[in-house]
N, C-alpha and C positions, 0 to 999 in steps of 0.2 A: 596631331589632331587635324581633321579635315572638316571644314565648315563651308556651306554654300555661301556665295558672295552676298546674296540677298540677306537683308537684316532678318534675324530670327525674332518673331514677335514675342513680346513678354507681357507681363501683367497678370495673366491667369496664373493661379497657384495650384499646387498639389500638396497634400499633407501625407507624410510618411511617418513611420514609427521606427526609431533607431535603437541600436543596442551595441555594447562594446564586444559582445561575444554571442555565439549561437547558444551558449549555455545559460544566458541570462534568463531569469525566471520572472522578472518584473519589467514588462514592456510599457513604459510610460513616457519615454522621450519622444514626444510628437513634434515634428518640425514642419512648418508650412513654408514652402519654397516657390519662388517664381520659376518659370521654365529655364531662364538664364542661370539661376542659382543651382538648379538641379543639373543642368548640363555641365556646369563647372565642377560640381561634386563628382560626377560620373566620368569626367574626362581626365582626372588626375589619379593615376594608379599609384599605390604604394608598392614597395618591394618586400617580399617575405613569404611566409607560408600562406596557404589559401584561407585558412580560418582566421577570424578576427572580427573587426567591426562589420556590422551588417545592418540591413533594413528590411522592412516589409511594407508593401504599398498600402496596407490596411491600417486603420485605427480601430481600437478595441474599447469595449465598454468597461472592462476590468483591467487588472494588471497583467493578465496572462495572455500569451500569444496563442489563441485558440480559435478554431473556426466558429464555435458557437458564441464567441464574444466579438467577432468582427462586425463592425457597423458601417464602415464607409471605405471605398477605394476610388481614388482619383486617376489612377493610371494603370495600364496593363503592361505586364512584363512577360516576354517570351525568351526562351533559350533555344538557340539553334546549334546543335552539336554534331551534325552529320556531314558537314563539308560545304555548306553554302558560304560564299565569300562575301566580303563587305559590299562589293559591287552588286552581287546578286540581291542582297537584302535591301540596299538603298534604292536600287532600281524598282523593286516591288513597292517600296514606300512612296517613291515619287509618283509612280503610276496611280496610286490611290490619293496622292496629294496630302498626306498626313504629316504632321509634326512628329518628330521622333529623335531619340538618341540611340545610337548603335555603338556598342563597344565590345572589344574582345574580352574573353574571360581567362581564368588562370591557366587552363590547359590548351590555350590557343596554339595551333600548329604542331601539336604533339604527333609523333610518328609511330607510337605504339599504343595498342589497345589490349587490355586483358579481358578475356572472356571465360566463362565457365566451361571447363573441359568436356564434361559428360554430354551436355546437349549439342555442343559443337561437333564432337566426334560422332554422335548419333546421326546428325544431319548429314555429315560428310559421307557416312557409310550407307545411307539409305538408297543412294542411286549412283551409278557409275558416272564419272565425268564431273562430279561436284568438286568445287575448289574453295579454298579459303577466301578468295576474292568474292566468289558467289555468295558465300555465307555472310560476309559483311554487307553485301548489297541487299540480299533477299531477307535475311533475318535481323540485321542490325540497322537497315535503312541508310547505309552510307552511300554517298554519291559515287558513281563509277570512277571519277577522276581521283578520288581518295583511295578507293579499294583496289585499284588496278595494280596487279603484281603482288598483292598481299601474301605473306607467308608466315608460318609459325616459327618463331626464333627461340622460344624458351618455354619452360613449364614451371609454375610456382605453386606453392601451397599456402593457404591462409586458413589455419585451423583444419576443419574437415573439408574445406573447399579446395579442389584442384583447378587451377586456371591455366589457360594457354595464353602466351603473350604473342600477339600478332603485330608484325611490322607492316606499315603501309605508308603511302604518301602523306605529307603534312596535312592535318585535318583542321580547317578553320573552325573556330567556336566563338559564337557571338551572343550577346544579350541585347534584346530590342526593348526599349522603353517607350511607350506610346501614351501620352496624356489623353484623357477621354473628354468628349463633348458633354457627356452626362455621367455623373458619378454613379457607381453601384452603391446603393444604400439598403442595408438589410431590412430596415423598417418598412420599405416600400412593398415588401413581398408578404405572402400569406404566412410564412414561417421562416425561421432561420435556415432550415434545411432546404426549403425551396429556393431561397436566395443563394445559398452556396451551390446548389445544383445548377442554377442558371448561370452563375459566374463561370463555372467549369465548362459548360456548353459554349458560352460566348468566347472563351479563350480558344476553344477549338475552332470556332467560326473565324476568329481573327487570324489564326495560323493558316487556315485554308485560304482566306482572302489574300494572304501574302505568299501563298505557295510554299510554306515552310513546314518541315517535319519538326515539330516542337517537342520539348521535354515534357512529358505528361505530368511529371511531378511538380510542375510550376503552376498548376491550375487551382491549388487550394487557396481559399481566401486568406489564410494565415501564412502563406508561403514566405520563407526567409530567403534573402539574396545577400551575398557578400558584396561589400564595396569593391571597386576595381582593384585587382592586384596582379602582379606578375612575379614569377619565381626569382628572377635575377634582373639586374639593371639593364642587361643586354637583351633580355627577352622582348620580342615584338609586342607592342601594344597598339591597337588600331581603334580609332573612334571617329564617328562622324555625327554631326548635329544637323538635323534637317528642319527647315521651316515648313509651314503648311497649316492645314486646318486640324482642329481637334478630331480625334477618331470617333465616329458614330457607332460605337461598339454594339449598341442594342438594336441598330437598324441593319446590321450586316446579314447577308443570306446565311442560312444554316449550312454547316458542313454537310456534304452529301453522305448518305448512308453507305457503309462499306469502308469509310475512312476509319482511322484508329479510334476516332471519337464517336463512332456510330452508336455503340451501346449507351453512351452517355447522352447523346443527342436524342435517342429514342426515349430515354427515361425523362429527359427534361422537357420534351416538346409534346408528348402524348397527352391529349386532353382527357378529362374524365369521361366515362361512358355516357353516351348520349349528348355530348357537348362538342361543339366545333371550335376550331381556333387553336393557334399555337400558343406556347407558353413563354414567349419572349417578352411579354409585358409583365410588370409586377403583379397585377391582379390575377393573371392566368397561371402563374407559376404553380405547378403541382408539388405536392409534398413528396417528391421522389426520394427514396432512401439512398444514401451513399455513405460509405462504400457499398458496392453492390452486394447483395446477400445471396441470391440464388436465381438462376434463370428458370424458365418454365419447364424446359426439357430436362429429363433425368440425367444426372451426372453419375456415372459408375466408375469404379476403380478396381484395379487388380494390384494387390500389395506385392512386395518383393518376394514373398514366399508363395505367391500364387492364389491367395484368398480373394474372392470376389465380394464386392459390397456395392449396394445401391446407395450412393451418398445422398441423393435427394430424399429417399425414404428415411434414411438415417437422420437427416437434418430435421425432418418433420417432427421426429420424436425427441431428438437429443440436442439440437442446435442451441435451444434456449438455456441449456444446462452445461454445455461443454466448456470446460476450463482449459482452453488450448495452451495457454502459457504454462500452466502447471504440468500438463502432459509433456510439453517440450523440455521443461526444466528437468523432469524425471528421465526422459528417454533420449534427448538430444541436446544437452546443455551447450554444446559448442556452436549451435546454430545462432545463438544470441550475439549481437554486436556490442561494442562498447557504449553505444549511444543509449541514453536513458531519457524518458520523459514520462510525465505523470499519467499512469494508467496504461500506457502503451509499452510493450516490450518489442524493441527493434531487433529484427532477425535478418538472416541472409535469405533472400527470396528463393523459394523452392522452384520458381520458374525463371530463374535468372538467365537461362539460355535464350529467352525471348527478348532480353533487354537490348535496346539499341546501343547504349553506351555501357560498356562493361569494364570495370577495374576494381581492385580491392576497395578503393575509396567509394565508388558508387555502390558496390555490393553491401557496404556497411551502412547504407542509409536508404531511405525511401520505402522500406517494407516494415510493417509492424503487425503484431498480433495482440489481441485484447481478449481477456477472459470474458465469458458471458456475464460474470458478476461484476465486471469493472467497466462496462461500456459507458455508463453515465459518468463515472469518475474520469474517464479518458476524454470527456467532452464530446463524445459521438452521440449526441442527443437524438439524432435522426434514426439510429438503429434501435429496433424494437424486438428483434428476434434472435438474440444470443451473440455468440462469439464473432470475432472479426479477424480475418487475415486479409491485409490489403497492401498492394504494391502500387506505388505512384509512378513507376517508370512507364514510358510510352509503350514499350513492348508488352506490358501486362495490362493495357487499357481494357481489354476484353475479358480478363480473367476475374472470376468472382472467388469467394472464399473456398468453395468446394473444388474449384480448379487447383487452388494452392494445396488444399488438403489431399487431393488426388496425387499431386506430385510428391508430397511427403510420404504417402503410402508406397508409391512406386519406387522411391529411392531408399526406403527402409528407415526414414527418419521416425516414422510412427508405424505401428502395426494395427491391423484391423481390430484386435481385441482392446487396444488402447481407447478406441472410440466409445466403448461402453464400460470402461473400467470405472468403478465407483469412486476411485481416488480423484478422477478428473471430471466428475459430474457434480453439479449443484443438487441439492435435495429435489426430489421429483414431484412433491405435492404442489399442484398448480393453483389450488384454492388458498393456500397458505404456504408456509415454509416448514417442511417436516424436519425437525431437529433430532429425531429419535436416534439416527445413526451416529451422529457425532457426539450426542450426549451420552449414548451408551458407551462409546469409546472413551469418553472422559471418565465415566464411572469406573470402567475397567482399569484405566490408568491409575486410579486412586486406590481402588479397593481389591483388585484382583491379584492373585498370584500367577505363576507362569502358566497355569492351566485354566485361567479364568475365561478364556475365549470359548471353552467347551462347557462352562458351568451354566446352570439354569439361571434365568433372570432372578434378581433379588426380589423378595416379597417382604411385606411388613413383618412376617414372622421369622425371617432369616436375619442372621447377624452379619453386619458388615465387618470384614476382617480389619485388622489394625491399619489405621491411616498413616501411621508414623514409621512404617518400615522402610519405605523408599521415598525419594523426592516426589512430591505430588504433582509438580508441574512438568509435563512431558517436554522434551527438547523442542518440538516444533512450535511450541507457544512462545519460546524466547529466541527462536531463530527467525530470520526474515522480518525483524522489526524495522520500522521506518528509520531513515538515516540518523536522526538525532538520538532516538532511543537506543538504536544499535550501538552507536559510538559510546554512549554512556555505559551501556551494559558491558562492552568490551573494556572500557577504561577501568571500571570497578573490578572486573575479573583479572585483568593484567596486573593490577596492584595488590592482588590477594595472595597471601601465602598459602591459603587453602581455598581455592575457588569454589563458589557455590552458585551455579548459574540460576537455579530456581529462585533462590533468595535475592540475587542481584536484580531480578526482574521487579521484585517488590520495591527495592531502592529506587529504581528508575521510575516506576509509576508514581511513587509518592513525591519524588523530587520534581518531576514534570508537572504534577498536579499543583505543587506549591508555586512553581514558576508561572504557570498559566493563571492560577488563582482566580480572581474575580473577573477576568478579562475574556472569558470564553464560556459559552454554555450551548447545550444542544437545542437547536431551534425546535419549538413546539413541545419540548419536554421540560425546559427550564433546569436541566441537570447541570450542576457545576462539578468541577474536578477536585473534590475533596475526598481522599481515600484513606481509610484506616487499614493498615496491614500488620499482621503478626508474622514474624520470621522465627521459625522453630528449628533448632539444631542442637546437637549434643555439645557439651562444654568443650571448648577448644577446637570446634569444627569450622571456624571461619566467620562467625557472626560479626566480629568487630569491623571487618572491612566494609560491611554494608553501610555503616554510618560514616566512617572516615572518608569513603569515596564521595558521599554526598557533600561533606564539608569541603573537600578539596575543590569540587566543581563550583560550589557557590562562592568560595573564596576567590577562585580564579576569575570569576565574572564580576567580582566586587560586590557581591550580593550576599554577604555572610548573614545578613539579617533574615534571609529566608529560612535559615535554621533557627527555629524558635526554642521552645521549652525543651530542655534536656534532662532536667531533674525536677520532679514535682514536689513542692513543699506544701502546697495548699490549693484549693479550688480557686481562691481569689488570685493566687499567683498566676494561674493559667489565664484568667480573665484579663489581668493587667498586661501580660505579655501579648495577648491577642489584640488588645486595644492599641498597642503600639505597632504591631505588625499583623494586620488582619489576614494576610495570606502567608502561611508558613508551614513547615513540616516539623513536627515535634519528633525528636530522636530520643527514644527512651530505651536505653540498654537495660537488660534484665527487668523487663516490664512486669514480670511475675511479682516482684516485690511491691510494685505499686498496687496491683490488684489485691495482694494480700493485705496491704496496709489499709485499703478502703473497707475491708471486712473485719479488721481487728476491733474487738469490742472495747479495747482500751484507747483506740484512736479517737481523736477529736472530730468534730463535724467538719473541720477544715480538710480532713482527708476523706472522710466518708462521702462527702459531696463531690469528690473528683469524678466519680463515675457519672453523676448527673450532668456535670459540666461537659464531659466528653459527649454524652448523648445529645445534649442540646446544641453543641457546636456542629455536630454532624448534620442536624436537621434544620439549622437556621442559615444555611449558606445563601439563601435568597431573601432573608428577612432581617429585621433588626434584632440583634442579640443584646439582651440586657443582663447585667450582672446583678449581684445582690443590691437591695435598696438599703441605704444607710441614712441615719438621721442627718449626718453631714452630707448634703447633696454633692459636695465637691468630690466625694469619694466614689460616687456612683459611676459605673462604666457602661457605655453603650458602644457597640461595634456594628457598623453598617455592612451587612451581608458578609460575614467572615468566611474565609475559605481555608480551613485548617485540615491538614493531613497528619497522620500519625504513622511513624515507622517504629515498631517495637520489636525487640528480640528477647528470646528466652530459651531455656532448655525445656524439653517437653515435660519432664517430671515436675519441674518447678512451676511451670505455667499452669498446668491443670490441677496441681495440688492446691494452687491459690484460688481456684475457681469452684463454683458450685452450680447446681441446676438453676439457681436464682439468676445467674448471669445470662443463662439462655432465655428464661422467661422474661427477664427485664429488658432484653433487646440489645444489650451491649455486644454480645458475641455476634449477632447477625450483622452488625455494622462493620465488624472486623473481617477481613479476608485473610485466610490462613495459608501461608507459604511454608512448606515443610521440607527440610533437607533429609528427613528420615534418618536412616543409619549411615548416610553418606558422610564420611569423615576422611577426606583425601589426605594423602601424605603431604606434609609440608614441603614447600619449595621456596626458592628465592624469588620474591616478587619483582616485577618489572616496574620501575618508577618512571613515569612519563609526565610531560606537561599535559594539562587538559586540552584536548583538541580545540582549535579555533572555531570550528563549526558549532561546538557546544556552547562556547562563550558567546558567540554571535547570537545564537538562538535564545539564550537566557536574557541577554541584553535587549533583544528585539521585543520580547514579551514585557520586560520590565519598563521599557520606554513607551509602550503603547498606553495611551491615557485610559483611565476608567470610563471616561466619557469625552468624546471629542468636543463637546460643548461645555465649557467650564461653568457656565451660568445656569445650566439645567439642574435646578435644585428641587428637592422634595422634603418638606418638613425641616428646612434648615440644613439638610445634608445633600451633597451632590448625588444625583441619580447615577446609579451604576448602569452602564450601557455596554455589556460584553458583546463581542463578536458572536454572531449567530452561526453556529456550525450546523450545516444542513445534513440531513440523512436522505439517502436514496430510498425510493419506495421499497426496494428489496430489503434494505436494512431495517426499515420500520416493520415489515412483515416478519422478519427474523426475531426482532425483539418481542413482538406480540406473541409469536408462537412460543418463544422461550418463557414468557410469563404464563402461558397456559400450562406448560410443562411444570414450571415451578409451583404453580397453584395446586396442581394435582399431587405433586410430591409433598407439598406442605400438608395437604389433607391426609395423605398416607402417613406422614411423620407424626401426626397428632397422637397416634397410638403409642409412639415411642417417646412422647413428650419432647420432641425436638423440632416441632413445626415452626417455632419462632425463627429458626436459623434460615428458613427459606423466604422469609418475608421480604428481604431486601436483595434477593438474588438478581432480579432484573435491574434494580437501581445501581448496584455495583457494576453490572455489565455495561450499563450506559456510561458510567464514569470511566471505565477502562477504555471504552470506544472513543470517548471525547479526548482523552489524553493521547491515544494513538493517532487520531485524526490530526491533532495539532503537532505531531512530531516531525513535520517537514522542515527542512533547513530554512534559515532566514535568508533574505536576499538584501542587496544593497539598494537603498532608496536614492532619490535624487541628491540628497545632501551627503551621501556616502555612509550614512548610518545604517545599521542592520534593522530591517523591518520584516514583518510577517506578511506574506502574500495571502490575505484572507480569502481570496477567491479559490484557493487550492484546498481549503479546509472542508472536508466532507467525509461523512461516515458511510462507507460503501458496504456492500453485502459481505465482502471478505472480512472487513474490520468487525462487523457485527458478529459474524460466526466466531471469530477469534475471541472477542470479548465475552460472548455467552459461554463458550467452552471454558474459558479461564474462570469465570464467576462460578459456573457449575462445579468445577473441580474443587475450588476453595470451599464451597458449601458442603460438598460431599466429604471432604477431608475434615472439616469442622465437625460434622455430625458423627463421623466414625470416631474421631478423637474424643468427643464428648461422651459417647457411649463406652469407650474403652477406658478413658482416663479420669473422668470426673466422678467423685464419690462424695456424697453428702454426709454419710454416717461412718462411724468407726468400723462397723462390720464391712461396709462397702469399700473402705480403704484397705482392709485386710484382703478382701477378694482381689482388688486391683493389684496389690503388691505381689500376691501369689501368681496371678496371671502374667505379670511382668517377668517374674523369675522363670516361669515355664517358657515364655517366649524367648528369653535370653539364651536358653539352652538349645534353641534351634531345632533341627530335625531329630536330633537324638532324644530330646525331651528329658524329663526327670522321673526317675523311679521314686517309689514311696520312700525308700531309704535315703536317696539323694535329697529329696524334698525335705525330709526331717532334719537334715543337716544344714539346710539353707535357712537364712534368717526369716524369709517369708513363710516358711513352713514350721517354724518352732512354736507350736501352739499345743494346748491340750488336745488329746486325740479327738474328743467330741467336737471341739471348735474347728479343728483342721478338717474333719469330715464334713461339717456344715459348709466350710469355705469351698472345699473341693466340689461338693454337691452343687452349690450355687454356680460355680464357674463352669461346670459341665453342662448344667441345665441351660445356661445362657448361651452356650455354644462357643465360649471363649477358649476352652481346652477340651481335650478328649483323651480317654485312656485307651491306648492302642498297644497291640502286640507288634513289636518291631523285630524283624529277622536280623540276626547278627551271625558272624562266622561260627560262633559257638552256640550257646543256648539262646532261645528266643527271649527277648527283653520286653517286659511290660512297663510302659512309661506314659506319663502325662505329656501330651504334645499340644503346643499352641495351635489354634485354628489356621494360622498362616502356614504352618508346616504339616498340616494333617495329611496323611496318605490315604487317599480315597479307597485304595485297594487293600489297606490293612484292616484286620479285624478289630472291632471295638470290644 
């Protein structure tokens, strides 16, 4: 360690935020240090890998390390990676007279650099006489003394990326820490984005004042830096602590135009039209958007296959809708790196050839993409016009998202047609959100056969095909779940002898709803996470695992009480159980028997009233629930805002045989969401028994330990006021739910002719509940006391979550309506028709001839009765009489509508 002989002044302090790892999600360890304490901390390197304990110069308003939550910075930090020595840097600092700490970083004096092969080879081939040395100097910014004699010594591959390893002279790498005379405070500026933009520009001005080529990725207000480390005990570590004045960062001259920071400088210092003055003062800071969106001049591209596209014109129409991450997942999944952060997908930079520092480690960080629908969730509140591709490396300082998109087209990562592929675009209605496309897809997934994509849209006069033929939940709705929900889903399926992915999603939703309970609600909506789900599958098809998995998870977390009622003996029994455990999931196997018991004319009122209790519990999640009033007041039960979920299972025949149209009109069925396995009955296998993952247990405990109200004396009417965390919705998500309500209202009006309109009443409410659960499915983090806690700042319902929830709700409603029409019969004659239709459907494409039908139990009726049944089934569209071609004689048979051949004669 080298220190000037003059005493280093102390007394002034800086506040930084520390963490044990770059993976930390809750940044609350704020430390206020004197300059001497800071110097000591940064002068003592540890030995080991580069990653580990770290800090950021900023403090944050919430628990997340995000630019939109940065509130104060007391010191500036620069990285110099292109060859400046300790003597070069300290001489520049002494010339300015500034107090500073300069120390070497992990890759100090390395002699090899890895660069992307394609751009390097392209540059070398563009003109005769170009050398590897020249490439490092001109394209990477290395000082000549480091680049001199450089040569390519190896070639490596990292996934899709081919790299060249260049050997050169040892390259000094240093970090410069400079305390500020005046702190950066976001509240001093007109907006957070203006404050962030000015900080970025001021770091450029500081680097220019010192004559340094600095790492552009160090300019974010939330930038993370590792504590000093070296790879081995023998590795050189250099540090020098300089006395002097505090840096007047906000009084420094601007970096000149033409420097790497020029585009940022122009954005940060241009005054509004008709006004004079620069934006270096808080009041004058413009609301410049960053990352850069698009320059004024047109950006064009030619794809790998030679197609031309005007990207600027494309962006004007599609940028607000483009789901760049979804496109890359589908077309170039290997572009993603191992790093993950909320809302941002980290990728290999498409312009990595322009980076000053290139190595597999650097290529895996510093560049991210964000879907148009996830910008708010990613914390990029300054972006108002769609998707983001942003690289923080110095070499990409002048590149905007269209430059990166152009590079992706040029190297074949994406094709021109991908830019307008409906799979990668949000709905196009700018006055609202048009859900027609994905709702139509949802309907087809439920009701259509293999040719449904060519069928005409359903009308009120047409019959919906059987809802219980195939699983009603398409795979994309239970794939890509948030971390905790995904692990729960996988755990339930791995332990199943007969996995049922569609039904396992219902288990996950109801379990998470019980865990969240009364402790979260949607802001502005007041929606709580109580979900009623019916799981329908044939006998022996794997329903039992749905409930045993829930029990295993709650037991592993020590929260077995979350599993409430399992066998219903009376309505008062349910009320008593809920009074003891207000948030719970009721696990009711073969729930059809319960529904049948509530309708049995011989059953007592204690069973008949069960349906009413379930109805009331669903609707009183934000009010006081009162049980029956008894003469003995000690027997009365009151529950403050209960949050009860129900997971019921049944076979399709038993479930709908126990129901009548009164259950539709009474509202019970509209509260239940239907998850059907259809005819999916997988072959049994040996289940995999594993312990419940720690992440699931931590998440369960984090929600359990969160108080109902942080203020224990906040009482109302003698009861503690419930104060759940308010889960926010993005404006896009709100628009989606509003549009969904419009669709469901129209569908309800149309369904009135079919007497099934009541099923659509709670479609949006159920969608909101699904969205709330999914938004809360982020992993728990460790608090200051080491206990698991929920980072409430990360809980938000995005547009993508809203779409998922609306599609899921719509599918369950469509399934329920089709099942009601196919399966529920209130009269004896109706039941005869239903049984015959079942028999015909079971025969498949071959159907049943009259002779075969007469031998079937469903067709053994007097001739006149059978004709009436057949006539009714044909008129309703459930079956058809068709001529079926066979190798021998033509065969005339009754065929179910699901198997009807459109080309066959009736």
